[in-house]
C-alpha positions as CSV (number, residue, x, y, z in Angstrom):
1,M,19.6,107.3,95.6
2,Q,20.5,106.1,99.3
3,A,22.3,107.7,101.6
4,Y,25.5,107.2,102.7
5,L,26.4,106.5,106.2
6,P,29.9,106.1,107.8
7,P,31.1,103.4,108.2
8,P,30.5,101.5,112.3
9,G,31.8,103.5,115.1
10,K,32.8,106.4,113.1
11,V,30.6,109.6,113.7
12,E,31.3,111.8,110.5
13,L,32.6,115.8,110.8
14,P,31.2,118.5,109.6
15,R,30.8,118.6,105.7
16,A,33.7,121.0,105.0
17,S,36.4,118.3,106.6
18,R,34.7,114.9,105.4
19,R,36.7,113.0,107.3
20,Y,35.9,110.1,109.7
21,R,37.0,109.5,113.1
22,D,36.6,107.1,116.9
23,K,34.4,109.2,119.0
24,E,32.8,108.2,122.6
25,D,30.4,109.3,124.1
26,G,30.8,113.0,126.1
27,E,34.4,112.8,124.6
28,M,35.2,116.2,124.5
29,A,38.7,118.5,123.5
30,K,41.6,115.6,122.3
31,F,44.3,118.5,123.5
32,S,44.2,121.0,125.8
33,K,45.9,124.4,126.6
34,G,49.5,124.2,127.1
35,D,50.1,120.6,125.1
36,H,52.9,120.4,122.7
37,V,51.7,119.5,119.3
38,K,53.1,118.8,115.8
39,W,51.6,119.2,112.1
40,N,52.6,119.1,108.6
41,S,52.9,122.2,106.4
42,E,54.4,123.0,103.3
43,A,58.0,123.7,104.8
44,G,57.5,120.2,106.4
45,H,57.0,119.2,110.4
46,V,56.4,122.0,112.5
47,T,55.9,122.0,116.2
48,G,54.0,124.4,119.0
49,T,51.7,124.6,121.8
50,I,48.7,124.9,121.8
51,S,47.5,128.0,123.0
52,K,44.1,128.4,123.0
53,V,40.9,125.5,122.7
54,H,38.3,127.0,120.3
55,T,34.6,124.7,121.2
56,S,32.7,127.2,119.0
57,D,33.3,129.4,115.6
58,F,35.7,132.3,115.8
59,E,37.5,134.4,113.6
60,Y,40.7,133.5,112.6
61,K,42.5,136.4,109.9
62,G,40.0,137.5,109.3
63,H,37.9,134.2,107.8
64,T,35.0,132.7,110.1
65,R,36.6,128.7,111.2
66,R,34.4,126.5,111.9
67,A,34.3,124.3,115.6
68,S,32.0,122.7,118.3
69,K,32.5,120.2,121.0
70,D,33.0,117.6,119.2
71,A,35.0,119.2,116.4
72,P,37.0,121.3,118.4
73,Q,39.8,123.4,116.7
74,Y,43.1,124.4,118.4
75,E,45.6,127.5,118.1
76,I,48.8,126.8,118.3
77,Q,52.8,128.7,118.9
78,S,55.6,128.1,116.7
79,D,58.5,126.7,118.9
80,K,61.4,128.5,116.0
81,T,58.9,131.5,114.9
82,D,56.2,134.1,115.9
83,H,53.6,132.1,114.1
84,V,50.5,131.4,114.8
85,A,48.5,128.9,113.2
86,A,44.5,127.2,113.8
87,H,43.7,123.6,113.0
88,K,41.7,120.7,113.5
89,E,42.1,118.3,115.9
90,D,43.2,115.2,113.2
91,A,46.4,117.6,111.5
92,L,47.5,117.3,115.5
93,T,50.2,114.9,117.0
94,K,50.9,115.1,120.8
95,I,54.9,115.4,120.9
96,A,56.4,115.1,124.3
97,R,58.7,118.0,125.2
């Protein structure tokens, strides 16, 4: 059986996500603290402001979330509620305020 390789120009993310994305040498986090973003939830699109950028594993609501410089995760404060969500980069879209 031959090992699976990602498509040319793509980098394999950690096994848990099984997603691929474009990556350039030395690429850092796509978003920064204070960026306004949106994401999709069960209730529809939600907007918020990034409050933390994680580039190493961290605890969130009693669970260890995996993050690295190549696959950062973000904590986002919802615009409408006090809820803080944690998401991977691929789940977020930057929007204007």
